[in-house]
C-alpha positions as CSV (number, residue, x, y, z in Angstrom):
1,M,0.0,0.0,0.0
2,E,1.5,3.2,-0.9
3,A,1.8,6.4,1.3
4,T,-0.5,8.5,-0.7
5,E,-3.3,5.9,-0.3
6,I,-2.7,5.6,3.3
7,Q,-2.7,9.4,3.7
8,Q,-6.1,9.7,2.0
9,H,-7.6,6.9,4.1
10,V,-6.3,8.7,7.3
11,E,-8.0,11.9,6.0
12,T,-11.2,10.1,5.4
13,I,-11.1,8.6,8.9
14,R,-10.3,12.1,10.4
15,E,-13.4,13.7,8.5
16,Q,-15.5,10.9,9.6
17,D,-14.5,11.3,13.2
18,E,-15.1,15.2,13.0
19,Y,-18.6,14.5,11.7
20,R,-19.3,12.1,14.5
21,V,-17.8,14.6,17.1
22,T,-20.0,17.4,15.5
23,W,-23.2,15.2,15.5
24,L,-22.6,14.1,19.0
25,Q,-22.1,17.7,20.2
26,K,-25.4,18.5,18.4
27,L,-27.1,15.6,20.1
28,R,-25.7,16.6,23.4
29,K,-27.0,20.2,22.9
30,A,-30.5,18.9,21.9
31,Y,-30.6,16.6,24.9
32,C,-29.6,19.4,27.2
33,D,-32.4,21.7,25.7
34,T,-34.8,19.0,26.1
35,V,-33.9,18.4,29.7
36,D,-34.2,22.2,30.5
37,K,-37.6,22.2,28.7
38,L,-38.7,19.3,30.6
39,K,-37.6,20.8,33.9
40,D,-39.5,24.0,32.9
41,A,-42.7,22.0,32.1
42,V,-42.4,20.2,35.4
43,T,-42.0,23.4,37.2
44,D,-45.1,24.9,35.2
45,L,-47.1,21.8,35.9
46,D,-46.3,22.0,39.7
47,N,-47.3,25.7,39.6
48,E,-50.4,24.9,37.8
49,R,-51.3,22.2,40.3
50,V,-50.7,24.7,43.1
51,L,-52.8,27.3,41.2
52,S,-55.5,24.9,40.5
53,R,-55.7,23.9,44.1
54,E,-55.9,27.6,45.2
55,L,-58.4,28.4,42.5
56,G,-60.5,25.4,43.6
57,K,-60.5,26.6,47.2
58,M,-61.5,30.1,46.0
59,N,-64.2,28.8,43.7
60,K,-65.7,26.8,46.6
61,G,-65.5,29.8,48.9
62,L,-67.3,31.9,46.2
63,E,-70.0,29.2,45.7
64,V,-70.6,29.2,49.5
65,K,-70.8,33.0,49.5
66,F,-73.1,33.1,46.4
67,E,-75.4,30.5,48.0
68,E,-75.5,32.6,51.3
69,L,-76.1,35.7,49.2
70,Q,-78.9,34.1,47.2
71,R,-80.5,32.8,50.5
72,S,-80.2,36.2,51.9
73,I,-81.9,37.6,48.8
74,N,-84.7,35.1,48.9
75,R,-85.2,35.8,52.6
76,S,-85.5,39.6,52.0
77,A,-87.3,39.4,48.6
78,F,-90.3,41.5,48.2
79,V,-93.0,43.0,45.9
80,L,-92.9,46.9,45.9
81,V,-96.4,48.6,45.3
82,L,-96.2,52.4,44.4
83,I,-99.7,54.1,44.1
84,D,-100.3,57.8,43.3
85,A,-103.2,58.2,45.6
86,D,-103.8,61.8,44.5
87,S,-105.3,60.6,41.3
88,D,-105.3,56.8,41.0
89,G,-105.8,55.5,44.5
90,Y,-109.5,56.7,45.0
91,F,-110.6,53.9,47.4
92,D,-114.1,52.7,47.2
93,D,-116.5,54.6,49.6
94,K,-117.1,51.4,51.7
95,Y,-113.5,51.6,52.9
96,L,-113.3,55.5,53.2
97,L,-116.4,55.7,55.3
98,R,-115.2,53.3,57.9
99,G,-112.1,55.4,59.0
100,T,-109.4,53.5,60.8
101,N,-111.0,50.1,60.3
102,G,-111.6,50.8,56.7
103,G,-108.0,51.7,56.2
104,R,-106.8,48.5,57.7
105,E,-109.2,46.4,55.6
106,A,-108.2,48.3,52.4
107,A,-104.5,47.5,53.0
108,L,-105.3,43.8,53.5
109,V,-107.7,43.7,50.5
110,L,-105.1,45.5,48.3
111,K,-102.5,42.9,49.1
112,S,-104.9,40.1,48.7
113,E,-106.1,41.2,45.3
114,L,-102.7,41.8,44.0
115,Q,-101.6,38.3,45.1
116,R,-104.7,37.0,43.2
117,E,-103.6,38.8,39.9
118,L,-100.0,38.1,40.2
119,R,-100.6,34.4,40.6
120,Q,-101.9,34.4,37.1
121,T,-99.3,36.8,35.5
122,S,-96.2,36.3,37.8
123,P,-96.7,33.3,40.0
124,N,-93.1,33.1,41.1
125,V,-93.5,36.5,43.2
126,A,-97.1,36.3,44.3
127,E,-96.4,34.7,47.7
128,L,-93.7,37.2,48.6
129,P,-94.2,40.1,51.1
130,F,-95.8,43.3,49.7
131,I,-94.5,46.6,50.5
132,L,-97.4,49.1,50.0
133,K,-96.5,52.8,49.5
134,L,-99.3,55.2,48.8
135,Y,-98.5,58.8,48.1
136,A,-100.9,61.8,48.3
137,N,-101.4,65.3,49.4
138,V,-104.0,64.4,52.1
139,D,-105.2,67.9,52.7
140,M,-105.9,68.6,49.1
141,L,-107.4,65.1,48.5
142,G,-109.8,65.7,51.5
143,E,-110.8,69.1,50.0
144,A,-111.4,67.5,46.7
145,M,-113.7,64.8,48.5
146,S,-115.5,67.6,50.3
147,R,-116.1,69.6,47.1
148,N,-117.6,66.5,45.6
149,G,-120.1,65.9,48.3
150,M,-118.0,63.2,50.3
151,E,-118.1,65.2,53.4
152,E,-118.0,62.2,55.8
153,A,-115.3,60.5,53.8
154,S,-113.3,63.7,53.9
155,N,-113.6,63.9,57.7
156,L,-112.4,60.4,58.1
157,L,-109.6,60.5,55.5
158,R,-106.7,60.9,58.0
159,D,-108.2,58.1,60.2
160,F,-108.3,55.9,57.0
161,C,-104.6,56.7,56.3
162,R,-103.7,55.9,59.9
163,G,-105.6,52.6,59.6
164,F,-103.9,51.8,56.3
165,C,-100.5,52.1,58.1
166,Q,-101.5,49.7,60.9
167,T,-101.2,46.4,59.1
168,G,-97.9,44.9,59.8
169,G,-95.4,47.6,59.1
170,L,-95.2,47.2,55.4
171,S,-98.0,49.5,54.5
172,E,-97.5,53.3,54.3
173,F,-100.0,56.0,53.3
174,I,-97.5,58.9,53.0
175,D,-98.7,62.5,53.0
176,V,-96.4,64.5,50.6
177,G,-97.8,67.8,51.6
178,N,-98.6,70.8,49.3
179,G,-96.7,71.3,46.1
180,K,-97.1,70.4,42.5
181,D,-96.5,66.8,41.4
182,R,-94.9,66.0,44.8
183,A,-96.4,62.5,44.8
184,D,-94.9,62.0,41.2
185,H,-91.5,63.0,42.4
186,Q,-91.6,60.7,45.3
187,I,-92.8,57.8,43.3
188,K,-90.2,58.3,40.5
189,G,-87.4,58.6,43.1
190,V,-88.4,55.3,44.8
191,L,-88.8,53.6,41.4
192,E,-85.5,54.7,40.4
193,H,-83.9,53.4,43.6
194,F,-85.6,50.1,43.7
195,K,-85.7,49.0,40.1
196,E,-82.1,47.5,40.2
197,N,-82.4,46.2,43.8
198,P,-82.1,42.4,43.5
199,C,-84.4,42.0,46.5
200,C,-87.1,43.9,44.7
201,M,-88.5,41.0,42.6
202,H,-91.6,42.9,41.2
203,I,-93.0,46.3,41.0
204,V,-96.6,47.3,40.8
205,L,-97.0,50.9,39.6
206,G,-100.4,52.6,40.1
207,G,-100.0,55.9,38.4
208,C,-101.7,55.7,35.0
209,H,-104.1,58.5,35.2
210,D,-101.8,60.7,33.0
211,N,-98.6,60.2,31.0
212,G,-96.4,61.5,33.8
213,Y,-94.5,58.1,34.3
214,V,-94.2,57.2,30.5
215,C,-90.7,58.6,30.1
216,D,-89.4,56.6,33.1
217,L,-91.1,53.4,31.9
218,D,-89.7,54.0,28.4
219,I,-86.2,53.9,29.9
220,I,-87.0,50.7,31.9
221,K,-88.4,49.0,28.6
222,S,-85.2,49.8,26.7
223,E,-83.2,47.9,29.5
224,G,-85.1,44.8,28.7
225,S,-84.3,42.7,31.7
226,L,-86.5,44.8,33.9
227,Q,-89.5,44.7,31.6
228,D,-91.0,41.5,33.1
229,R,-90.5,42.8,36.6
230,I,-93.1,45.7,36.2
231,T,-96.9,45.6,36.4
232,L,-99.1,48.6,35.8
233,L,-102.2,49.1,38.1
234,K,-104.6,50.9,36.0
235,S,-107.5,53.0,37.4
236,F,-110.8,54.4,35.9
237,Q,-108.8,56.6,33.6
238,T,-105.6,55.8,31.7
239,G,-103.2,57.9,29.8
240,R,-103.2,57.3,26.1
241,Q,-99.5,56.5,25.8
242,Y,-99.6,53.6,28.3
243,G,-101.2,51.6,25.5
244,D,-97.9,51.8,23.6
245,L,-95.9,50.1,26.5
246,P,-95.3,46.4,26.7
247,F,-95.8,46.1,30.4
248,K,-98.5,43.8,31.8
249,S,-101.5,45.5,33.5
250,I,-104.2,44.8,36.0
251,H,-107.4,46.4,37.4
252,L,-108.9,46.1,40.9
253,P,-112.5,47.4,40.6
254,S,-113.5,45.9,43.8
255,L,-111.1,48.0,45.7
256,F,-110.8,51.4,43.9
257,R,-113.5,53.6,42.4
258,T,-114.4,52.8,38.8
259,Q,-115.1,56.4,37.8
260,A,-113.9,59.8,38.8
261,L,-115.4,61.8,41.6
262,S,-118.7,63.3,40.6
263,P,-119.5,67.0,41.5
264,S,-122.5,67.2,43.7
265,V,-125.5,69.1,42.3
266,P,-127.3,71.8,44.6
267,L,-131.0,71.6,44.3
268,H,-131.4,75.2,45.3
269,V,-128.8,78.0,46.0
270,A,-129.1,80.9,48.3
271,Q,-130.5,84.2,46.6
272,P,-127.7,86.6,46.0
273,A,-127.7,90.2,47.5
274,P,-129.4,92.7,45.2
275,G,-126.3,94.5,44.5
276,N,-124.5,91.5,43.1
277,S,-127.3,89.8,41.3
278,S,-127.1,89.5,37.4
279,T,-130.1,89.0,35.3
280,D,-130.8,87.9,31.8
281,G,-132.9,89.6,29.3
282,T,-136.2,88.4,30.8
283,G,-135.3,89.6,34.2
284,S,-134.6,86.2,35.7
285,T,-131.9,86.1,38.3
286,A,-129.0,83.9,37.0
287,Q,-127.7,83.1,40.4
288,G,-131.0,81.7,41.4
289,L,-130.9,78.9,38.9
290,S,-130.0,75.4,40.0
291,Y,-126.8,73.8,38.8
292,A,-128.8,71.4,36.5
293,A,-130.9,74.2,35.1
294,R,-127.9,76.3,34.2
295,A,-126.2,73.3,32.5
296,S,-129.3,72.5,30.5
297,A,-129.6,76.1,29.4
298,S,-126.2,75.9,27.4
299,D,-128.2,75.2,24.2
300,G,-130.1,78.5,24.4
301,S,-133.4,77.1,25.6
302,T,-135.6,79.1,28.0
303,I,-135.0,78.2,31.6
304,E,-136.8,79.1,34.8
305,P,-135.1,80.0,38.1
306,A,-135.5,78.0,41.3
307,P,-138.6,79.2,43.3
308,P,-137.6,81.8,45.9
309,S,-137.8,80.6,49.5
310,P,-140.0,82.5,51.9
311,S,-137.5,81.9,54.5
312,R,-133.7,81.2,54.6
313,R,-132.9,77.5,53.7
314,R,-129.7,75.6,53.6
315,D,-128.7,74.2,50.3
316,I,-129.3,70.6,49.6
317,L,-126.6,68.6,47.8
318,V,-127.4,65.6,45.5
319,N,-124.9,63.4,43.7
320,A,-124.9,62.5,40.0
321,A,-127.7,59.9,40.7
322,G,-129.9,62.6,42.2
323,E,-129.5,61.2,45.8
324,R,-129.4,63.5,48.7
325,L,-126.1,64.1,50.3
326,D,-126.2,65.5,53.8
327,R,-123.1,67.2,55.2
328,F,-121.6,65.7,58.3
329,P,-119.9,67.9,61.0
330,K,-116.1,67.6,61.1
331,K,-114.6,65.5,63.7
332,P,-113.8,67.6,66.8
333,S,-110.1,68.3,67.8
334,Q,-108.4,66.3,70.6
335,A,-108.4,69.6,72.6
336,A,-112.0,69.8,72.4
337,F,-112.6,66.3,73.6
338,T,-110.2,66.9,76.4
339,N,-112.1,70.1,77.4
340,Y,-115.4,68.2,77.2
341,H,-114.3,65.4,79.3
342,G,-112.7,67.7,81.9
343,K,-116.0,69.7,82.3
344,K,-118.0,66.5,82.4
345,R,-115.9,65.3,85.4
346,E,-116.3,68.7,87.1
347,L,-120.0,68.5,86.8
348,E,-120.1,64.8,88.0
349,A,-117.9,65.8,91.1
350,T,-120.2,68.7,91.9
351,A,-123.4,66.6,91.7
352,L,-121.8,64.1,94.3
353,R,-121.2,66.8,96.9
């Protein structure tokens, strides 16, 4: 074998050795990289296990808190009833004329009737406690009743309101005092506060006599999720725009009046003083005409004045059905009662001496 051939063979072996060394170095590097990645993966897995364990504990804790919160909400759940008693909440006379007892009965019947209606439309809330809030300017409401011949009901109105509030602590008849739309402002404020309250499962709104609440209900309608939580309690008159709203509605004719208050009609009125009288072309005294006669004269027909009384008589009021309405004296003040009983005791003591 020649030296040249041997040299070539040696070079070939050397190149092969270098290739094997290079390949082994690459293999070693790949192995080291794999080991490092494996260590990282094991570390990440350990961290994931720890994190998963902690998250499991946290999730279980949150589930317990959620269940407690849900139970708390269920225990505190209620139905809110808001009624504008200035215009919609004219209770039937059979309740108003019984004063305190009538107020108590009206509150109980209101709850019972609402439960009956909600069992058909929203049965999941019908058995919840009812918070009843009625708002009115009691003085002006009493004056309106008095003007319309409801003297006795007017005198007993505050007793009725007190009785309404004496049924378990969840019924309130709130006197908002004098001022334009005060009842509206109160109801809108309470509605805004409670509409997002998770404990308030349902709201019954009695204020449909005009369109004053339409804008607020439009906003609630656009929110979608609250739409099924509101029911409108409609009265004897309903604003036109409520017909465009998607809310459920109910009527309670057995509890509230089915028509507006009717002005009482005087059979005769007192003759005016000569200086203040006004006459028509025939010399008839216009002020001497009855209310019904003046109303029927609007078409231009000839009318006759009420016959003059030879002696001074008090006016007699009748309602729209022509039934006589007698005025009732106003209830004496507490001071008058105290004074009366004090004098009575003095007289009894004097008689015993």
